[in-house]
N, C-alpha and C positions, 0 to 999 in steps of 0.2 A: 476287434476294435475294424469303425470304416474309418480312409486317410479321411481327412478334413477340407470341408469346403470352403474357398473365401468368400463365399456368401452365404451360406447358412448358419442361424445359430446352433451352436451345441448343445444339446444335453446329454444328461448321464444317470442315467437308469440303475437304481439300486434295488434288487429286489431278489428272494432269497428262492422263487419259485418262477423255474423257467420257462411255464408257460405263460404266465403277466410279464416277466422280459421280452419275449418271444412276439407276444401279442402285441406291446407298447412298442416294440422296432419298427413291426409293419405298419401301424396305426400311421405312425410319424415322420416314416420316412419320406426324405423328397421335401419335407417341414423342416428340418432338423438332421445337421448330421449326430448321431446317438452313440453313446458308448453305452456300453451295459456291465455291468458288476454283479456279483451274486453276494460278497459280503466287504464291510467295513474295509481291509484292507487292500482290500482291489480297489474299492472307492478312492480310496485315500491318494492313492498311486496314481490314481488318475486326472485327479485332481490337484495334482502339486506336479503333475509333466504336465497338462493340455489344458487349453484353455476354455475352462466353463461356462456356460452363459447359462445354462439354470441346470439343478439339482433338483431329482425327483428319485422321491427313495422312502423305501415302507418303513412303517412307526417298528414294527417287530424283526429282525433278522435271524438268522440260524444261530444257534450259538449260543441266544437270551441280549445281545448286543440289540441296544435301542439306535432306530433311527436320529432320536432326540439325540445322540451323542454324538453320530455321525455331521448333522446340522452341526453343533457346537464346532467341531472339529474343523467343519471346512468356513467358518466364519474368518478364520485364522490366514487363509488365503487372499491375498493379496492381487485381484481384485475378487472380492467372496460370489460365490451364485449366487443366482434367486434360490431357493431352497423351500419345497414343498411335499408334505406327508404325505401319504399316501394311508389309512390307517382300516382296521374295519372297527374301530373302537372310538369311531363318531361321536364323543362326547364332547360340552362347551366344554369342563374340564380339559381335555386334551389339545384343544383348539388353542384355551388362553398357554396351554404350557410351552407349546411350538411357535405359539408368535412370541412369548418374552424370552423365547431364545432364539429369535431371529426369522423363523417361517413366515413367506412372504402369502402361506396359505396351505389351507390343506382340503386334503378329497376323500371321501369312507369309500369303501370297498362294498361291494363288488362297484368297480369302477364305471363311471356313466364316460364315454370316452369322447364326446362331445361336448361335455359339460368339464371335461380336464383339458380340452385342447383350447377351449376361451378361457380356463384358469392362466394353460402358459402364456397366450398370446399376449393376455391385459399383462402379467408378469414380466416378458420382454419387453412390452414399451412403455411401465411403469421403470427397468431397471436402461433403457434408453435415455427417456426422460433425465431421469436422475445421474444416467453420465453426461449428458449434454448440458445439463445443470451446472454440474461440478467441473466441467472445460470450462463452461462462461464465467462459474465464479473468478476461476484459476485467469483467465483472458481479462477479468475485470480488475483481481487483484492488479497483474503486471502493468495493464495500465494506467488504472485507475490509482493503484496505490501513491502512484506520482505526480498524479496531476496537478495538485498546486503547485510543482516546482519546474519551472519555466525555461530550456535555454537548452541549445542544441552544440552549447560549444564547447570544444575538448575537456574542458573543466569541468561543466556539468557531465557531462556524460561518464566523465571516469566515477563522478559522483554517483550519481545513478546506479555504476554498476557495482558500484564498494557498498551500498545500501540497499540493492539484492540480493549482493552475497552474504553481508551480514543480520537482515532481518531475521529470517529463519531462526536463529542461532540465541541463544541468552545469554554471547556477549554482551557488559557493559558497553557503551559508547561514550566518546568523550566527545561535543560538536564544535568547535571553534572559529572562530568568524569577527569581523565587524558586528557591530550594531545596525540592523536592521538588512541580515545580506539571508535570513529566510532559517535561520538555526532552530525555529520552532516545527516549520512545516518538515525538514528533515525528521524531526524526530517524528510528528505524526506520520511519515511513511514509513518508517521500520516498526511503527506500531502496529501498520493497517495494513503490512508485509510479512505479519507478523502469524504465529499461532496463534495470538494473545489477543488478534483483533475484534475478537466477541467480547472483551472486557474490558473494562476502562481503562482510558486515556487519560491519566493528572497529572498535570501543569502546573509547577508552584515556583512564582515568579521570588527567587530567596531575594533581590538586593529591596524589594518593599517592604519588606516587615523585619522588626527589632529582635537581635536575639534570643530572647523569652519566648517573643510570640512567632517565630520561625521554627524554635524548639516543638509550641504547643502544636503549627499547624502542621508539623512532618509526621509528628508523634505520638497526639494527641497529648489529652490532659485526663486526670478524674477532679470529680467533685472538690473543691474547697483546695487543691493544691495551689494555686495562688490567688492573689486578691483578684478576682472579678470570673473564676472557675465556677460560676454556680449549678453548673451538671458539667457531667460527663461528655469528651468531646472524643471523637473518631479522629485517627489521624489520617495525612493523604498517602501516606505509605499502606492502613490497613483500606482503606477505599482502593485504590492503585490489587490490591491483591489478583493474580491470576492476569494481570496488564500490565502498561507500563507507568512505573511514574517519571517524568521531565523536570530535572532540576535546572531549570535557567539563571543564571549568572551565578552559578555555584562559586566561583572565586571570593563572591564576598561573604561569605558564610562565617561565623566567628569560630576559635579554636575550642569550643565548650561543644559547641556542635558537630562539628569536621567530627572530632573522639566519637558521636555517637551515629553518627551519618557510616563511620568506616564501622561501625561496630554493626548497624544493620546491614551494612553490604557482606562482612566476611561473615554474619551467622544464618542472615535470613530472618531473625527478630526484630522487635520492636520495644520498649517501653512509655507504654504512658509516665508522661509526666506525673508526678507526686505516686507511681507504682510501684514498684520490685518484680511484679509479674511479668513476662516475656510473652510476646506474643509472635508466634510464627508464620511468615509473611511467605508470600511467593511474588516476589515483583521482578519485571526486568526494568534496570535504571539505566535511562540517558539523561546527562548534563550537556551544558553547554555554558559556554565565557566565552567575552571580548577580552579577555586578559590573556597573558602571558602567565600561564598555569606553572611551568618551568620557573620562571624568575621570581616568582612569589614565592616556590618552593626556596629557593638557593636565598633568598632576603627571612627566611625563616616566617614567613606570613600564611602559607599554608601547610600540611601534612605530606611529609614526600609519601607516607606510607598511603596517603587518601588518593593522592594522586597518583601511585600505581594503580589502585581498584577501581581507578576512574577511566584511565587510557589506554582502558586492554586495547579496544579499535577504537581511534584518533579519525575521526573528519573535518576537512580545513574546507570551510567556504570564501571561497575567495570575493576580495571586495567587485562590485559593478565594473568600475573605475577598468578592473583587470578580465572584463568578460563582454565588452561591449559592443561586441557581434549579439549578444542575448539581449540590446537593448529593445529592436525593435521587436521582437518578439514579445517580451513586457508589454510594451505600449499599446502592443494590440489586446492583451490581455485584459488590460487595466481598462483603455477605451472602452469594447465590450460591455466589460462590468459596469462602468459607474454610467456610461447611455442608454444601458438596461433597467436599473435604478431609477433612473430620472429622467424614464419615457422618453429618450431623445434618441433623432436616428442623426449617427453621426458615421460618416462612411470612410472616413480617412485624417491623418491631418495634412497641413500645407506643410510644403519645400524647410520654409523657415521655422515651422515649429521642428519638426525633424530634424533640422542639425542641429537647434538648441538642445534640444534634450542628447542628441550623441556626442555632442562639445561638452558636458558640462560633467565635472567631476563626482558628482554625487557622493559626500562626505556622508548622508545617512542610507546611501545604499538602493535596496530596492523597496526598501519601504518609506524614502522621501519620495524617489519616481511614485509609487502608488498615491503619494499626497499629492504631489505636484500634477499629476493627471485628473484625481477628480477635482479637484482645483480646476482643471483649463475645463473639463467636460461641465462643472458644473455655471462656469461663466460664459459656454461656447453656444454661439445666437445662431449658426450653420448648422450645415451634415458636414463641413470640416474644422477641425479645432486650430487655430490661428496663433500664429508666435507671441498674438496679444491676449491668450486667455491664456497664459501659462505666469508662472508666480514670476515676479520680478529679478528675484535674486536666481535663477537660471539662463534671465535675457537679458541683462545686466549690460551694461558695451566696454564697460571698463575693465583694463590688462586683471588679474588674479596675482595672487602675491608671487605667481612663478614667472611672470612676464609675457604667462602664455596667453594668443587672444584668445579672449571668450565670444560667447557667438554673438550673431548681430555684429561685429566689429568686420572692416572687410579690407583685402587689400590687394594689389594688383602684381605681385610676383603668383611668380609659375608655380613654384611649388604648393600656395596654397592653392591655385584651383588645380592641380592634381589632387590635393587630398581632397576639395571638395568632390571630383568624379569619381574617386576610389567610394568617397562616404556615398554617393547614390547607387553607382553599381554595387558597393553592399546592401543600402535600401532594396533595389529590385530584386539579389540575388535571396534575401529573406525573405522579401511578400510572396516570388515565385516559389517558394519552400513552405513555408505556411500555411499557400493555396494549392499547392500539389501541380503547380503548373498553370494554372488557372490565370491568362492574363486579365480576363474582366474583372475576375475577384481580384486579382494583384494592385487593379488600373486605381479600383475604389480602395484598398485600402492604403493607397498610395497615395490619393486624392488625387490623381492626375485621370487626364482622358487615354482609351483604350488605342488609341493610337499614337499619342505623346509615348506610350508604354511602348508602343511595338517599334515608336522611331529611337528610341534608348536603348531597347532589346537589341535591336540590328547595330545601333553605332557602337555596344559595348562587345559587339559577339557575342551573348550569354544565351547558352545551349540552355533552353527549357521542356518539360516534356509537352 
């Protein structure tokens, strides 16, 4: 065997004729690092110990073992080599057999070496493109599986790590958090980063349906099973087969449906309403709630066995008021989205508008922030979204119930002045981070001139790339 070069692709030639092996080695020397084998056992030893890019094997080998069998065994190697068969029996039947078993191509004997050279070159190019596409898909999955989740606060970074870790598994996930925190987006990310991403993601909002309708929605029904059931209906579990079902507001389901859901989770089977037949399903379950399910269990309103089935991997989404450092990133994303939808050119927000959005407590969380910015973009007349464009509840000047100053109020206290300075510094940090240190783009995002931003960076001694 030759020592393997770091630069040349590797070729394994398997043929029981020594002259053929030697001739191929001489012809392709310099283009490939070449391994030679006369039988399946030697070939498999090479495949299992060396990184082979292309396997070129004779159809019939000494002792009656066929090259097709070697081809099948080679497919179990990770990553498998590109397989090309040599045969003196060049028929359509042989070609079909070879292709069905994973061959890239086949070539007839006596060999036309120039033609074989073309086939090998084409095979290598095909494998290279395939590998690059696979790597690209993996990178895109890493990047865009979480694309709708925005934030770089410590809490969100921890959630991203948890999602990436649990997504490839079959584990049931329970997402908990206040309304509007983005629970369905996390569920979608779990699906998109999982092996099930090519199948369906089916969302069911449990609180929107009566108990009877919810049972039919989840499990389906047979014709005539209840008034109005004029035809057979497939349930959402069946629709999500091999994919993911998202059960939102799981804390709202009634006791009878809880029992049936427990069975579906435990046995991976469902029964349509009005039927005794069990239907096997392969579904990954992600549930979400804005309620404290453990408290509901203690109160006897939610089954403890179902809770334990759902709470295999818990994910808690913090309210927006607990991750205020993410607000500028969310603002930028939503303003860009709605400006594009409405064909408006909005380059940033006024300082007053940013302060108002940063100070507000957001009881409706991200959903409320998104609605507020859609409102603001719709009313914005210029290139900068101002405080007057925001909903009145956000810009109101009265004290809130806690006695905390709301946006729009002023104070001469030094502590308030320091808070505003800290907030301004935070906005600048976020803008620079969002634009990878681009001062011009950061100034546009903040709605100030480049010169002003340079002055503030110097005053606050902010380091940026």
